[in-house]
C-alpha positions in Angstrom: 73.2 137.0 29.4 76.6 136.7 27.8 76.8 135.8 23.9 78.6 132.4 25.0 75.7 131.7 26.6 73.3 133.0 24.1 75.5 131.1 21.3 74.9 127.7 23.7 71.0 128.2 23.6 71.0 128.5 19.8 73.3 125.6 19.0 70.7 123.4 21.3 67.7 124.5 18.7 66.0 122.0 16.3 65.6 123.3 12.9 62.0 124.6 13.1 63.2 126.4 16.0 65.9 128.0 14.2 63.5 129.2 11.4 61.3 130.6 14.1 64.0 132.3 15.6 64.9 133.9 12.6 61.5 135.2 11.8 61.3 136.6 15.1 64.5 138.4 15.4 64.0 139.9 11.9 60.0 140.7 13.2 58.7 138.9 10.0 56.9 135.9 9.0 57.9 132.8 7.3 56.7 129.7 5.3 57.6 126.2 6.4 56.9 123.3 4.2 57.0 119.6 4.7 55.2 116.2 3.2 51.7 115.9 3.3 51.3 113.1 5.5 53.5 114.8 8.5 51.5 118.3 8.1 49.3 117.5 11.5 52.4 116.3 13.0 54.5 119.2 12.1 51.5 121.6 13.3 51.8 119.8 16.6 55.6 120.4 16.9 55.5 124.1 16.4 52.8 124.8 19.1 55.2 122.8 21.4 58.1 125.1 20.2 56.3 128.2 22.2 54.0 128.1 24.7 54.0 125.7 28.0 51.1 123.5 27.1 49.2 121.2 29.6 48.8 117.8 28.4 45.1 117.1 28.4 45.2 114.3 30.5 47.5 116.1 33.1 49.9 113.5 33.2 52.6 116.2 32.9 53.3 119.7 31.5 55.4 120.3 28.8 57.5 123.1 29.2 59.7 123.7 26.2 58.8 127.4 26.4 61.5 127.8 23.6 59.9 131.5 22.8 57.0 131.5 25.5 54.4 133.2 22.7 50.8 132.3 23.0 49.9 131.0 19.6 46.8 130.2 17.7 46.9 127.5 15.4 44.4 127.3 12.6 43.8 124.7 9.9 42.4 125.9 6.6 40.3 124.5 3.6 38.7 125.3 0.5 35.3 125.8 2.7 37.0 128.3 5.2 35.0 131.7 5.1 37.0 134.9 5.9 34.6 135.5 9.3 35.4 131.9 10.5 38.7 132.3 10.0 39.1 135.4 11.7 37.1 134.1 14.8 39.5 131.4 15.0 42.4 133.5 15.4 41.3 135.3 18.4 42.4 134.2 21.7 40.9 135.3 25.2 42.9 138.1 26.5 45.4 137.6 29.0 43.1 139.7 31.5 40.1 137.5 30.9 39.3 135.1 33.8 38.8 132.2 31.0 42.0 132.4 29.8 44.0 129.3 29.3 45.7 128.3 33.1 49.1 128.4 31.4 48.5 132.2 30.8 49.5 131.8 27.2 45.4 131.9 26.3 46.1 128.9 24.2 43.7 128.5 20.9 43.5 125.6 18.7 40.9 126.1 16.3 39.7 124.6 12.8 38.4 126.6 10.2 34.7 126.3 11.7 34.8 127.3 15.1 31.8 126.8 17.3 28.7 129.2 17.0 29.1 129.8 20.6 32.7 131.2 19.8 31.5 133.1 17.2 28.6 135.0 19.3 31.3 135.3 22.2 33.3 137.3 19.4 30.8 139.4 17.9 29.0 140.0 21.1 32.1 141.2 22.6 31.2 139.6 26.0 34.7 138.5 26.6 38.0 140.6 26.1 39.7 138.7 22.8 43.2 139.7 21.5 45.0 138.5 18.4 47.6 135.9 19.3 51.9 136.2 19.5 52.2 134.0 16.6 49.4 132.7 14.2 50.1 129.0 12.9 48.1 128.8 9.6 48.2 125.3 8.3 47.3 124.6 4.8 46.4 128.3 4.0 46.9 127.6 0.1 44.1 125.7 0.2 41.8 128.4 1.3 39.6 130.8 -0.7 41.3 133.9 -2.2 39.7 136.4 0.2 41.0 134.6 3.2 44.6 134.8 1.8 43.9 138.6 1.3 43.0 138.6 4.9 46.2 137.2 6.2 48.3 139.9 3.6 46.2 142.6 5.1 47.0 141.1 8.7 50.7 141.1 7.7 50.8 144.6 6.2 48.7 146.4 8.7 49.0 144.6 11.8 45.2 144.9 12.2 42.1 142.2 11.8 39.0 143.4 11.4 35.4 141.4 12.4 32.3 142.9 12.3 31.9 144.1 15.6 35.7 145.0 16.3 39.2 146.0 15.2 41.9 143.7 16.5 45.6 145.3 16.1 48.5 142.6 16.6 50.8 142.3 19.4 54.4 143.7 19.1 56.3 140.8 17.5 53.5 139.6 15.8 54.6 136.5 13.6 52.4 134.5 11.2 53.9 131.0 10.4 52.5 129.4 7.2 52.5 125.6 6.9 51.8 123.7 4.1 52.9 120.5 2.0 55.4 120.8 -0.6 53.0 119.4 -3.3 50.2 121.5 -3.0 48.5 124.7 -4.9 50.4 127.9 -4.7 49.5 130.9 -2.6 48.7 134.3 -3.9 51.8 135.5 -5.1 51.4 138.7 -3.2 51.2 137.0 0.2 54.1 134.9 -1.0 56.4 138.2 -1.3 55.5 139.1 2.2 56.7 135.8 4.0 60.3 136.4 5.1 61.9 132.9 4.2 61.1 129.6 3.8 61.9 126.4 5.6 61.4 122.8 4.2 61.3 120.2 7.2 62.2 116.7 6.5 59.9 114.4 8.5 63.0 111.8 8.6 64.9 114.5 10.7 61.9 114.2 13.4 60.0 116.3 15.9 62.2 116.8 18.8 59.4 118.7 21.0 57.0 115.9 20.4 59.2 113.1 20.8 60.9 114.4 23.7 57.1 115.2 25.4 55.8 112.1 24.6 58.8 110.3 26.1 58.5 112.2 29.5 54.5 111.4 29.6 55.0 107.6 28.7 57.7 107.5 31.4 55.7 109.5 34.0 52.6 106.7 33.2 54.7 103.7 33.5 56.9 104.9 36.7 54.2 104.5 39.5 54.2 100.7 38.6 57.7 100.7 38.4 60.3 99.8 41.5 63.1 102.2 39.8 61.6 105.5 39.1 63.9 107.6 36.6 64.7 110.8 36.9 63.2 112.4 33.8 64.7 116.0 32.7 62.4 117.8 29.9 64.3 119.4 27.0 63.8 122.6 28.4 65.5 122.3 31.8 69.1 121.1 30.5 72.2 122.9 31.7 71.4 126.1 29.9 67.8 127.7 30.2 66.3 127.3 26.4 63.7 129.9 26.7 64.5 133.0 24.8 63.1 136.0 26.3 62.3 139.5 24.7 65.7 140.6 26.0 67.5 137.6 24.1 65.7 138.5 20.9 66.4 142.4 21.0 70.0 141.3 21.6 70.2 139.4 18.6 68.4 142.1 16.3 71.1 144.6 18.0 73.9 142.2 17.0 72.7 141.9 13.5 72.2 145.9 12.8 76.0 146.0 13.7 77.0 142.9 11.4 79.3 144.3 8.6 79.0 143.4 5.1 82.2 144.1 3.1 81.9 145.4 -1.0 83.2 142.0 -2.0 80.3 139.9 -0.2 77.8 142.9 -1.3 78.7 142.6 -4.7 78.6 138.5 -4.3 74.7 139.0 -2.9 74.1 141.5 -6.0 75.6 139.2 -8.5 73.3 136.3 -7.3 69.9 138.5 -7.6 71.0 139.2 -11.1 71.7 135.8 -12.2 68.5 134.7 -11.0 66.6 137.4 -12.9 68.7 136.6 -15.6 68.2 133.0 -15.8 66.5 131.6 -18.5 64.0 129.4 -16.5 62.8 132.0 -14.4 59.5 133.8 -15.0 59.2 136.3 -12.0 59.4 136.2 -8.2 62.9 137.9 -7.6 61.2 141.4 -6.5 62.7 144.1 -4.8 61.2 143.2 -1.5 62.9 139.5 -1.9 66.2 141.6 -2.3 65.4 143.6 0.9 64.8 140.4 2.8 68.2 138.8 1.4 70.0 141.6 2.9 68.2 141.3 6.3 68.6 137.5 6.7 72.1 137.5 6.0 72.8 140.0 8.9 70.5 138.0 11.2 72.6 134.8 10.4 75.9 136.4 11.8 75.1 136.6 15.3 73.6 133.2 15.4 77.2 131.8 14.1 79.2 134.2 16.5 80.3 136.1 13.7 80.2 140.3 13.3 80.6 140.2 9.5 78.6 138.4 6.7 80.7 135.6 5.0 80.1 134.4 1.4 78.9 130.8 2.9 75.8 132.9 5.1 75.1 134.6 1.4 74.3 131.1 -0.1 72.2 130.0 3.1 70.1 133.0 2.9 69.8 132.5 -0.7 68.4 129.1 0.2 65.6 130.6 2.2 64.6 133.4 0.4 64.4 132.6 -3.4 62.9 128.9 -3.3 59.4 129.7 -2.6 59.2 133.1 -4.6 60.7 132.1 -7.8 58.0 131.6 -10.4 58.9 129.0 -13.2 58.5 130.5 -16.9 56.2 128.6 -19.5 58.0 127.1 -22.4 56.3 129.0 -25.1 57.6 132.5 -23.0 61.3 131.4 -22.7 63.7 134.1 -23.6 66.1 132.1 -26.2 62.9 131.3 -28.3 63.4 134.9 -29.5 66.9 133.7 -31.0 66.1 131.0 -32.5 65.7 128.3 -30.0 63.7 124.9 -30.8 60.2 124.9 -28.6 61.1 121.3 -27.9 64.6 121.8 -26.7 63.4 124.3 -24.2 60.5 122.1 -23.0 62.9 119.4 -22.6 64.9 121.9 -20.8 62.2 123.0 -18.4 60.9 119.4 -17.7 61.9 119.2 -14.0 63.1 122.1 -13.6 62.4 123.6 -9.8 63.0 126.9 -8.0 65.3 124.8 -5.9 67.3 123.7 -8.6 67.4 127.3 -10.2 68.6 128.7 -7.2 71.5 125.7 -6.7 72.3 126.6 -10.4 72.8 130.1 -10.0 75.0 129.7 -6.7 77.3 127.3 -8.8 77.5 129.9 -11.8 78.3 133.3 -9.5 81.9 133.3 -8.7 82.0 133.4 -4.8 84.4 136.0 -3.4 87.7 134.3 -1.6 
């Protein structure tokens, strides 16, 4: 596929699909957050982003196929146990006769899978495997041990049950979705999440809306004299499925991206200003800086560029740091060492957010011309 065709495919992607594409190109994991009321819809949207899914009433097959990856959706809560979590992640192997008829082995499980599912896992009577993409909803509400299990899965690409060890497939990706006002994830797990993206519910859920319109039209067309020709979003002029070759092509282009000295200095200044910001108590880690450098290079090919511009650095900063930055507490704010008033410090920190800190830093650092 030519670079022009690949760019046209990128231009058709929604904001959620772009976030997932960047994670797949970088071979990393991401955090997506939205309003609490829209989390369930967000999880459904992320499922439709990838594999072909058969509508439960068989009215139509929704073939969005953006990435054509097998996935598992696990809904977590405070009562999610580690063994139930690991069992919920496992899918029927593609070679298993019981696998889903789409060939993607789709599994949508809550935190408490059925006893028969757990028995199958432990007995090994069915061939099981980890999904290509694990969608973890409300992981921040899960127990500390569950979050550590996810951290180990990200680090080692393996997960352990009482009966076996399962290795993650190549290109394995974890997508954590949570509401914006929920509790924080474990700080070490946060640091291993490549980037974050906030989805505004008002922006809509493109795959769900397209699928719904397609299905509703199919239901009504049998009683209509005029039968409309409904073309799913995935069947537009440019084939929208991102193949493994497309992902490798974007990765190859990202490795060849040029970062001139002035832009590299701009990036380092942003990191320095973040670390020295009076409202920052931590989170600007070496791993974050490494991800910062990776993301700017992954963004360039998506814009048809062979070099990094300052505007791409700004975009990357807004994706890398908001979920990492830890706000300082008022009695530890560094200006108190030089005589600042505690009441004034509390007033300054009141209402401060990680997003506001990143924006303040971007406004403070001089942009190279």
